[in-house]
N, C-alpha and C positions, 0 to 999 in steps of 0.2 A: 636272155633265157630266164624263165621263171624258176624260182627256187622250189624245190620239192616240198610238198606239205608233209609234215611228220605225224600229225594226229588229227582227230576230228572225224565226224561222221562221213565226210565226203573226200577224205584225203586220197584214197585210192583212185576214185573217179577223176579227181583233179589231176593227179600225176599222170594218169593214162592219157588224158586230153593233152597235156603239155608235151609229153614224150612222143605222141603220135602226130603232132602238128607243130613243128618248129616254125616260128615266125621270123621273117626277115623283112626289114623295111628301111627306107631312107627317110631321115627326118632332118628338118632345118636345125642347125646348131643353136640358133637364137629364135625363139618363138614369141608370139604376142599372145598374152592371156586374153581369151575371148570376152571376158566381162570387164576387166580392169584396164586393158590396153598396156599393161606392164610388160616390158621385155624381160625374157628370162632365158638363162642358159639351159638348153634342153639336151643334156647328155648325162650319163652316169656310168660308173665303172662296171656295173653289172651287165649292161646291154650294149653300149657303144663299142664297136670293134675297129672301125676305121673311119676316115674322113674322105669323102668322094673328092677326087682331084689331087690328093696328096699321096706321096709314096708311103709304104708301110712304116718306114722309119720316121718320116715327118708326122704321120698320123699318131704313132705311139707317143712321140715327144709332146705334141700339142695336146692330145687327150690327157696325158699325165699331168701336164701343166694346169689344165683347166680343172681336173679333179682336185689337185692340191689347192687351187684357188678356192674351190667350193667349200672346203672344210676349214677355211681360216676362221679363227675365233669370232671375228665380228659378224659372221654369217650364221653362227650356231645358236640354236634355241635348245635349251635343255629342259625337258619336261620332268618335273618332280612328281612322282606318283604319291598320292595320299588316298586314304580310304574314301571312296565315293568319286574319285577322279573319272573324268571322261576326256579322252583325247581324240581329236580329229584334225585332219590337214587336207590341203588341196594338192594332190599329186601332180598337178600340172605345173607347180612352181616349187616343189619340195624335193629334196634329196633327204631320205631319212634312214637311220640305222639305230638299232637298239644297242646300247652299251652294256657291258657285262654286268654292271651292278643293278640293272633293271630287274633282276630276279631276287635281289637282296631286300625284300620288303618284309614287314612284320605282319602282313595280311595277305590273303589269297587274292589273286587278280583273275577276273573272268573276261575273256575277249570275245567280241563279236565283230567280225569284219564285214563291212559293206563297201562295195566298189560300184561306183556309178559309171555308166557309159557316158563318155564325153564327146566333144567335137574333135575333128581331125586337127592335129597341130598345124598352125600356119606360121611361116617364117616372116621376118620383117619385110621381105621383098614380095610377100603375098603367095609364095609357093607353099603348097600343101605337102604334108608327109605322104609318102606313097608306099603301099605294100608291094613287096617283091615276091613273097611266097608265104604260105600258111594263112591261117584265119584266126580272128580274135577268139579268145577263150570265151565259151558260152557260160551263162549262169548255171549253177548247179542247184 
């Protein structure tokens, strides 16, 4: 589930699209990056609800274990904002979250979000993600 936009010129249009078109899909738990060949854990707390083939209790336990694993200190990169900073990342291999002090800067920050359409995630066994319902969010 995409988070609701809270401000910006197109926030209402975006929220209407998300609310009217819930997306449900099955994804491989481990995917292969299409350019680097790197294997990456393809799950996050915001979207993953269960694991195909496991009971709800088993799914919950394994997903919580994997999410805890993902936030171990050795996997965390902390971006420190300075005047003139530009940050970008590859969402195909990144779990990201703003920490509370991100707003405690001595300068104003201006954000522009650009999201690129990518390829369909592919598992290590060659299986592709598959859409079960809904459609991708269209560019505004």
